[in-house]
C-alpha positions in Angstrom: 4.0 -3.2 4.6 7.8 -2.9 4.7 9.2 0.1 6.6 11.9 2.2 5.1 15.0 1.8 7.3 17.2 4.7 8.1 20.5 4.3 6.2 23.8 4.5 8.0 24.8 7.5 5.8 21.6 9.3 6.7 22.0 8.6 10.4 25.6 9.7 10.4 24.9 12.9 8.4 22.1 13.9 10.8 24.1 13.0 13.9 27.1 15.0 12.6 24.9 18.1 11.9 23.4 17.9 15.4 26.9 17.5 16.8 28.2 20.5 15.0 25.3 22.8 15.9 24.6 21.6 19.5 28.0 20.3 20.5 26.7 16.9 21.7 27.1 13.3 20.6 23.6 11.9 20.6 24.8 8.3 20.3 26.1 8.7 23.9 23.6 6.8 26.1 23.7 9.2 28.9 20.6 11.2 30.0 22.1 14.7 30.3 19.6 17.3 29.2 21.8 18.5 26.3 22.0 14.9 24.9 18.3 14.3 25.3 17.6 17.6 23.5 19.9 16.5 20.7 18.2 13.2 20.4 14.8 14.9 20.3 16.0 17.0 17.3 17.2 13.8 15.7 13.8 12.1 16.1 12.0 15.2 14.8 14.2 15.6 11.7 13.9 11.9 10.7 10.2 11.9 11.4 9.9 15.0 9.1 11.7 12.9 6.5 8.8 10.4 6.7 10.6 7.6 8.5 8.5 5.4 10.8 8.8 5.3 14.6 10.2 1.8 14.4 12.9 2.6 11.8 14.0 5.7 13.8 14.2 3.6 17.0 16.3 0.9 15.3 18.7 3.5 13.9 19.6 4.7 17.4 19.0 1.5 19.3 15.9 2.6 21.3 12.4 1.4 21.7 9.8 3.0 19.4 7.8 4.1 22.4 10.8 6.1 23.6 10.9 7.9 20.2 7.2 8.7 20.2 7.4 10.1 23.8 10.4 12.2 23.0 8.9 13.5 19.8 5.7 14.6 21.6 7.8 16.3 24.3 9.8 18.0 21.6 6.6 19.3 20.0 5.4 20.6 23.3 8.7 22.4 24.0 8.7 24.0 20.5 5.1 25.1 20.7 5.6 26.8 24.0 8.8 28.7 23.2 
């Protein structure tokens, strides 16, 4: 089964939206809380668009386990707020 890859245009559009709303560049590799939160939103948005963990990870140059962990942490944060 072939996974649907995240297109550059989709990645850029989602990154730009997050940048405008949150004021962060999620492509920056730093681990500041604001950047991590922005990446969590990115993962959640793409997952809601039915992209696989692997394709989301490839789009942002991370390991798929990182995406899964961050997505679960994001769900926990959202459910408790």
